[in-house]
C-alpha positions as CSV (number, residue, x, y, z in Angstrom):
1,M,70.0,70.4,-77.0
2,N,67.3,67.6,-77.0
3,Y,64.0,68.3,-74.6
4,Q,65.2,66.4,-71.8
5,E,68.8,68.3,-71.9
6,T,66.4,71.3,-72.1
7,L,64.6,70.8,-69.2
8,E,67.6,70.2,-67.3
9,Y,69.4,73.6,-68.5
10,I,66.2,75.3,-67.2
11,S,66.3,74.1,-63.9
12,S,69.8,74.2,-63.4
13,I,69.4,77.9,-62.8
14,N,66.4,77.5,-60.1
15,W,69.0,77.8,-57.7
16,K,68.8,81.6,-58.1
17,G,65.0,81.7,-57.0
18,S,62.6,84.7,-57.7
19,V,65.1,87.7,-58.1
20,L,62.7,90.8,-58.7
21,G,63.9,93.1,-61.2
22,L,63.9,94.1,-65.1
23,E,67.7,94.6,-65.8
24,R,68.4,91.0,-66.9
25,I,65.3,90.6,-68.7
26,R,65.8,93.9,-71.0
27,E,69.5,92.5,-71.7
28,L,68.7,89.4,-72.7
29,M,65.6,90.6,-74.6
30,E,67.6,93.1,-76.3
31,K,70.3,90.3,-77.2
32,L,67.2,88.4,-78.7
33,G,66.0,91.3,-80.9
34,N,63.1,92.1,-78.7
35,P,60.7,89.8,-80.1
36,Q,58.1,91.2,-77.6
37,K,58.1,94.5,-79.6
38,E,55.9,92.6,-82.4
39,L,53.1,91.3,-80.3
40,K,49.9,92.3,-78.4
41,F,49.3,91.6,-74.9
42,I,46.4,90.8,-72.4
43,H,48.7,91.4,-69.1
44,I,47.5,89.5,-65.9
45,T,48.4,89.8,-62.3
46,G,46.5,89.3,-58.8
47,T,46.9,87.0,-56.1
48,N,44.3,84.3,-57.1
49,G,42.3,83.6,-59.9
50,K,45.0,84.5,-62.7
51,G,45.3,81.3,-64.2
52,S,41.6,80.8,-64.5
53,T,41.0,84.3,-66.2
54,A,43.7,83.5,-68.6
55,A,42.1,80.5,-69.4
56,F,38.6,82.2,-70.2
57,L,40.0,85.0,-72.2
58,S,42.3,82.6,-74.5
59,A,39.4,80.3,-75.0
60,V,37.2,83.1,-76.2
61,L,39.5,84.9,-78.4
62,I,40.3,81.6,-80.3
63,E,36.4,80.9,-80.4
64,A,36.8,84.5,-82.4
65,G,39.5,83.2,-84.5
66,Y,42.4,84.6,-83.4
67,K,45.8,83.0,-82.8
68,V,46.1,83.0,-79.2
69,G,49.6,82.5,-77.1
70,L,48.9,81.9,-73.4
71,F,51.9,82.1,-71.0
72,T,51.2,80.7,-67.2
73,S,52.6,79.4,-64.4
74,P,53.0,77.0,-62.8
75,Y,52.5,73.9,-64.9
76,V,50.6,70.9,-63.3
77,E,51.8,67.6,-65.3
78,V,54.1,69.1,-67.9
79,F,56.3,71.8,-68.5
80,N,55.1,72.8,-71.8
81,E,51.9,73.7,-70.0
82,R,53.3,76.7,-69.4
83,M,53.2,78.0,-72.9
84,Q,50.6,77.1,-75.0
85,I,49.1,78.5,-78.9
86,N,45.4,78.0,-79.3
87,N,45.3,75.4,-76.6
88,E,48.2,73.3,-77.7
89,N,51.5,73.1,-75.4
90,I,54.5,74.0,-77.0
91,S,56.1,70.8,-78.7
92,D,58.9,69.1,-77.0
93,E,61.1,69.6,-80.3
94,E,60.3,73.7,-80.4
95,L,60.7,73.9,-76.8
96,A,64.4,72.5,-77.4
97,E,65.0,74.3,-80.5
98,I,63.9,77.9,-78.9
99,T,66.2,77.0,-75.9
100,T,68.9,76.2,-78.0
101,Y,68.7,79.6,-79.7
102,I,68.4,81.2,-76.2
103,R,71.1,79.7,-74.3
104,P,74.1,81.5,-75.9
105,F,73.1,84.8,-75.4
106,A,71.8,83.9,-71.8
107,D,75.3,82.3,-71.0
108,S,76.9,85.4,-72.0
109,M,75.4,87.8,-69.4
110,E,77.4,88.9,-66.5
111,D,74.1,88.4,-64.3
112,K,72.5,85.6,-65.6
113,P,68.8,85.5,-65.9
114,T,66.7,83.4,-63.4
115,E,64.7,80.5,-64.1
116,F,61.5,82.6,-64.5
117,E,63.2,85.2,-66.7
118,L,64.5,82.2,-69.3
119,N,60.8,81.0,-69.5
120,T,59.3,84.7,-70.1
121,A,62.2,84.9,-73.1
122,I,61.4,81.2,-74.1
123,S,57.4,82.2,-74.7
124,L,58.3,85.6,-76.1
125,V,60.3,84.1,-78.9
126,Y,57.8,81.3,-79.6
127,F,54.9,83.4,-79.7
128,Q,56.6,85.8,-82.2
129,K,58.1,83.1,-83.9
130,N,54.7,81.7,-84.7
131,A,52.8,85.1,-85.4
132,C,50.3,85.0,-82.8
133,D,47.5,87.9,-82.8
134,I,47.6,88.4,-79.1
135,V,49.2,86.7,-75.9
136,V,47.4,86.3,-72.6
137,F,50.7,87.1,-70.5
138,E,50.3,85.7,-66.9
139,V,52.8,87.7,-64.4
140,G,55.0,85.4,-62.2
141,M,55.4,87.7,-58.9
142,G,54.3,91.0,-58.3
143,G,54.1,93.3,-61.6
144,E,56.5,96.0,-61.4
145,L,59.5,94.2,-61.7
146,D,58.4,91.1,-62.9
147,S,60.0,89.7,-66.0
148,T,56.8,89.8,-68.1
149,N,56.8,93.6,-67.7
150,V,59.4,93.7,-70.0
151,I,56.6,94.3,-72.6
152,D,56.3,98.2,-73.7
153,Y,52.4,98.0,-73.9
154,S,49.1,96.0,-73.2
155,D,46.1,96.1,-75.0
156,V,44.5,95.2,-71.6
157,A,46.1,95.3,-67.9
158,V,44.2,93.2,-65.7
159,F,44.0,92.6,-61.9
160,T,42.5,89.7,-60.2
161,A,41.8,89.4,-56.5
162,I,44.5,90.6,-54.6
163,G,45.6,89.1,-51.5
164,L,48.7,88.4,-48.9
165,D,51.0,86.2,-50.8
166,H,54.6,86.8,-51.2
167,T,54.8,89.8,-48.6
168,K,58.3,89.6,-48.2
169,E,59.2,90.2,-51.7
170,L,56.1,92.3,-52.3
171,G,54.8,94.1,-49.2
172,D,53.3,93.2,-46.1
173,T,49.8,95.1,-46.6
174,I,47.1,94.5,-49.5
175,E,48.0,98.0,-50.5
176,K,51.7,97.8,-51.0
177,I,51.2,94.7,-52.9
178,A,48.6,96.4,-55.1
179,A,50.9,99.2,-56.0
180,T,53.7,97.0,-56.7
181,K,51.5,95.2,-59.0
182,A,50.2,98.3,-60.3
183,G,53.1,98.9,-62.3
184,I,51.9,97.1,-65.3
185,I,50.2,99.5,-66.1
186,K,51.3,101.6,-69.3
187,K,50.5,104.5,-70.7
188,D,47.3,104.8,-72.7
189,S,46.3,101.2,-72.1
190,R,42.9,99.8,-70.8
191,V,42.9,98.6,-67.0
192,V,40.3,95.7,-65.6
193,V,40.0,95.1,-62.0
194,Y,38.3,92.6,-60.0
195,R,36.0,94.5,-57.7
196,Q,37.5,94.1,-54.2
197,A,38.4,96.6,-51.4
198,D,38.3,100.1,-52.2
199,S,41.7,100.9,-50.8
200,V,42.9,98.6,-53.7
201,T,41.0,99.6,-56.5
202,D,42.0,103.7,-55.5
203,I,45.4,102.6,-55.8
204,I,44.8,101.1,-59.4
205,R,42.4,104.4,-60.2
206,K,45.1,106.7,-59.2
207,K,47.5,104.5,-61.6
208,C,45.3,104.8,-64.4
209,W,45.1,108.4,-64.0
210,E,48.9,109.3,-63.9
211,T,48.8,107.1,-67.4
212,D,45.6,108.4,-69.0
213,S,44.4,104.5,-68.9
214,L,40.8,103.7,-69.0
215,L,39.6,101.6,-65.7
216,Y,37.1,99.2,-66.1
217,I,35.7,97.5,-62.8
218,S,34.4,94.4,-62.9
219,E,30.7,93.4,-62.6
220,P,30.3,90.2,-60.4
221,D,26.5,91.3,-59.5
222,K,25.5,91.2,-63.0
223,V,26.5,87.5,-63.0
224,I,23.0,85.6,-62.0
225,F,24.3,82.2,-60.5
226,K,21.6,79.5,-61.9
227,Q,22.8,76.3,-61.4
228,V,26.1,74.2,-60.3
229,T,26.6,70.6,-61.1
230,I,29.5,68.7,-60.9
231,D,30.4,69.5,-64.5
232,H,29.3,72.9,-65.2
233,Q,28.1,76.2,-63.9
234,T,25.1,78.1,-65.5
235,F,24.8,82.0,-65.0
236,D,23.2,84.6,-66.9
237,Y,25.0,87.8,-67.5
238,K,23.4,90.8,-68.6
239,N,21.8,90.1,-71.9
240,L,23.3,87.0,-72.4
241,E,21.3,84.4,-70.8
242,G,22.0,80.4,-70.2
243,L,26.2,80.8,-70.4
244,Q,28.3,77.8,-68.9
245,I,31.3,77.3,-67.8
246,P,33.1,73.9,-67.0
247,L,35.1,75.0,-64.1
248,I,32.7,74.6,-60.9
249,G,34.5,76.3,-58.0
250,R,32.1,78.9,-57.1
251,Y,34.9,81.2,-57.0
252,Q,35.0,81.2,-60.9
253,I,31.8,83.1,-61.3
254,D,34.1,86.2,-59.9
255,N,36.7,85.1,-62.4
256,V,34.8,85.0,-65.1
257,A,33.3,88.4,-64.3
258,V,36.8,89.8,-64.8
259,A,36.9,87.8,-67.9
260,L,33.6,89.3,-69.3
261,K,34.7,92.8,-68.2
262,V,38.1,92.2,-70.4
263,I,36.3,91.0,-73.4
264,E,34.4,94.3,-73.2
265,A,37.6,96.7,-72.9
266,L,38.7,94.1,-75.5
267,R,35.8,95.3,-78.0
268,D,36.1,98.6,-76.9
269,G,39.7,98.5,-78.4
270,G,38.4,97.3,-81.9
271,W,38.9,93.6,-81.2
272,K,36.3,91.7,-83.2
273,I,34.5,89.2,-80.4
274,S,30.9,88.1,-81.1
275,D,28.0,87.1,-78.2
276,E,28.3,83.5,-79.6
277,N,32.2,83.7,-79.5
278,I,31.6,84.5,-75.6
279,R,29.3,81.8,-75.2
280,K,31.2,79.0,-77.2
281,G,34.5,79.8,-75.6
282,L,33.1,80.0,-72.2
283,A,31.8,76.7,-72.4
284,A,34.9,75.6,-74.0
285,T,37.4,76.5,-71.4
286,K,39.8,74.0,-69.9
287,W,41.9,74.9,-66.9
288,P,43.1,71.6,-64.8
289,G,44.1,71.3,-61.5
290,R,41.3,74.0,-60.4
291,F,38.2,72.3,-58.6
292,E,38.8,69.5,-61.2
293,V,37.0,66.1,-61.0
294,I,39.3,63.3,-61.3
295,N,37.4,60.3,-60.4
296,R,33.9,59.9,-60.3
297,D,33.4,56.8,-58.0
298,P,34.4,57.9,-55.4
299,L,34.0,61.4,-56.0
300,F,37.8,63.0,-56.3
301,I,38.4,66.6,-56.8
302,V,41.9,68.1,-56.5
303,D,42.7,71.9,-56.3
304,G,45.5,74.1,-56.3
305,A,44.5,76.1,-53.5
306,H,47.9,76.9,-51.7
307,N,47.3,80.1,-49.4
308,P,44.6,81.3,-47.3
309,H,42.4,83.6,-50.0
310,G,42.5,80.6,-52.4
311,I,41.6,77.8,-49.5
312,R,38.7,79.8,-48.7
313,A,37.0,80.4,-52.1
314,T,37.7,76.5,-52.2
315,K,36.0,76.1,-49.1
316,E,32.8,78.3,-49.9
317,S,32.8,76.0,-53.5
318,L,32.9,72.6,-50.9
319,L,29.9,74.2,-48.9
320,N,28.0,75.3,-51.5
321,I,28.0,71.8,-53.2
322,F,28.4,69.4,-50.7
323,K,26.5,71.3,-47.5
324,D,27.2,70.1,-44.3
325,K,28.7,66.4,-45.8
326,K,32.2,65.6,-44.1
327,L,35.2,65.1,-46.6
328,T,38.4,63.3,-46.7
329,F,41.0,65.7,-47.5
330,I,44.8,65.0,-48.6
331,F,46.7,68.3,-48.0
332,G,50.4,69.3,-48.0
333,V,51.8,72.8,-47.4
334,M,54.7,75.1,-47.7
335,A,56.2,75.5,-44.5
336,D,56.5,79.4,-45.1
337,K,52.5,79.8,-45.8
338,D,49.9,80.9,-43.4
339,Y,48.8,77.1,-42.8
340,P,47.1,78.0,-39.7
341,D,44.6,80.1,-41.4
342,M,44.3,77.5,-44.3
343,L,43.7,74.6,-41.7
344,D,41.1,76.6,-39.8
345,Q,39.3,77.1,-43.4
346,I,39.2,73.3,-44.3
347,L,39.2,71.5,-40.9
348,P,35.3,72.2,-40.0
349,M,34.6,70.2,-43.1
350,A,36.7,67.2,-42.6
351,K,36.3,63.7,-41.8
352,E,39.9,63.1,-41.9
353,V,43.1,64.7,-43.4
354,L,45.5,62.5,-45.3
355,C,49.0,64.6,-44.8
356,V,51.7,64.7,-47.5
357,T,54.8,66.4,-47.9
358,P,55.0,67.9,-51.1
359,D,58.5,67.5,-53.2
360,N,59.6,71.1,-52.2
361,P,62.5,72.1,-49.9
362,R,60.2,74.6,-48.2
363,A,57.2,72.1,-47.3
364,L,55.9,71.2,-44.1
365,S,56.5,67.5,-43.1
366,A,53.8,65.3,-43.2
367,K,54.7,64.4,-39.6
368,D,54.1,67.8,-38.3
369,L,50.9,68.4,-40.4
370,A,49.5,65.5,-39.0
371,R,50.4,66.5,-35.0
372,I,49.1,69.9,-35.7
373,I,45.7,68.7,-37.2
374,E,45.3,66.1,-34.3
375,E,46.2,68.8,-31.8
376,K,42.7,70.7,-33.4
377,G,40.8,67.4,-32.6
378,V,40.6,66.0,-36.4
379,P,41.8,62.9,-37.5
380,A,44.9,63.0,-39.4
381,I,47.2,60.2,-40.8
382,E,50.8,60.8,-41.7
383,N,51.6,59.4,-45.2
384,A,55.0,58.6,-46.5
385,T,54.4,59.7,-50.2
386,I,51.8,61.3,-51.9
387,G,50.9,58.1,-54.0
388,D,50.3,56.1,-50.2
389,A,47.8,59.2,-49.4
390,V,46.0,58.4,-52.7
391,D,46.0,54.7,-52.2
392,L,44.7,55.1,-48.5
393,A,42.1,57.7,-49.6
394,F,40.6,54.8,-52.4
395,E,40.9,52.2,-49.6
396,R,38.9,53.9,-47.0
397,A,36.3,55.3,-49.4
398,K,32.9,54.3,-49.3
399,A,30.4,54.5,-52.3
400,D,29.3,58.4,-51.3
401,D,32.3,59.7,-49.7
402,V,34.0,62.6,-51.7
403,I,38.0,63.3,-51.0
404,V,39.3,66.6,-51.7
405,A,43.3,67.2,-52.7
406,L,44.6,70.7,-51.7
407,G,48.0,72.0,-52.1
408,S,50.3,73.7,-54.5
409,L,49.6,72.8,-58.1
410,Y,53.2,70.9,-58.4
411,M,51.5,68.7,-55.7
412,I,48.1,68.2,-57.4
413,G,50.1,67.1,-60.6
414,D,51.9,64.5,-58.9
415,I,48.4,63.4,-57.6
416,K,46.9,63.4,-61.1
417,K,49.8,61.5,-62.8
418,Y,49.8,58.9,-59.7
419,K,46.2,58.5,-60.0
420,K,46.0,58.2,-63.9
421,S,49.0,55.7,-63.7
422,K,47.1,53.2,-61.4
423,Y,43.6,53.6,-61.4
């Protein structure tokens, strides 16, 4: 298969959706010779902050001289972003080559793998083939029954902020979701948890006790915030002064606290990471689509917040930087999300909302979204396409206006591609 045929093959099985369970991925990995057994992992689960935390860790480990695999989802602009080694996306050629190798094994299975399971398998073959020293491995959904949990062991299991999302599959309380996610903890491992509700931490603590694992709790209070600009944030952490990250969302301070605790756990496990590696790695971190500035005049920020927890964190960042300034929002949302809560977060900051329909069968229509917003007393405009919304935002923007696009990362990717092609 060539690259285009590869993408068509991968997407052709997405009708199956997310089907939790390890039977299919275990069968497929067995057929492939279990490449995951030759790799070391940092396994990351959580509701929000997984990708940013993974990016921080990957950047620091690269700076420390390691060959680092990175598996994340979803992508922003191109599929290849999901699988990287040392910040380089998998090439079109290698993606096609590995998928062509895997396809006969997948097609031979009576119960065929899901799209995410196939992506997991492709990534593991890719990382093993290229002899990665360590893989930063992001869970797709949940933990215990997610296909990434096919791995036997992780050097560090990481839990970012846990909130209510995918409740149909994972449970209708934070505690139920935490219990599902705790399934990634393996015996005699190190575990890092974002400091959050005691009920969540207690569930993870109990799992650590059952598996003889060491628990580390992040210390966001040790992150002393100094300054934020539109380009970076500066902070101190314990004995490290003047650290900088180019990710400017205020919530990134909490994510970097998790990453720094993971680095502590890695050091305790024998990984060689210097203070200077930390400083340079954090400063070099790249993570598109998360409070990312894509235009300066007018200022245009995109952020992939797509659930109430994420929107709340983005709101805090916007208030921290722009105070009481009214903002122009481009917004699209899935109909099955808690969009009333999301709107309650952003509408007090809105001058107007340009409504779009994300390219997804689950999307709430721009027409219905605009009607709901208008009923709440905020001006809203229905747009036929995402491009129309971007054009309108630029047409109406005055010199000091700020445009903020919120929604799924796929929608943010469409906005970035359109803006890049036209402006």
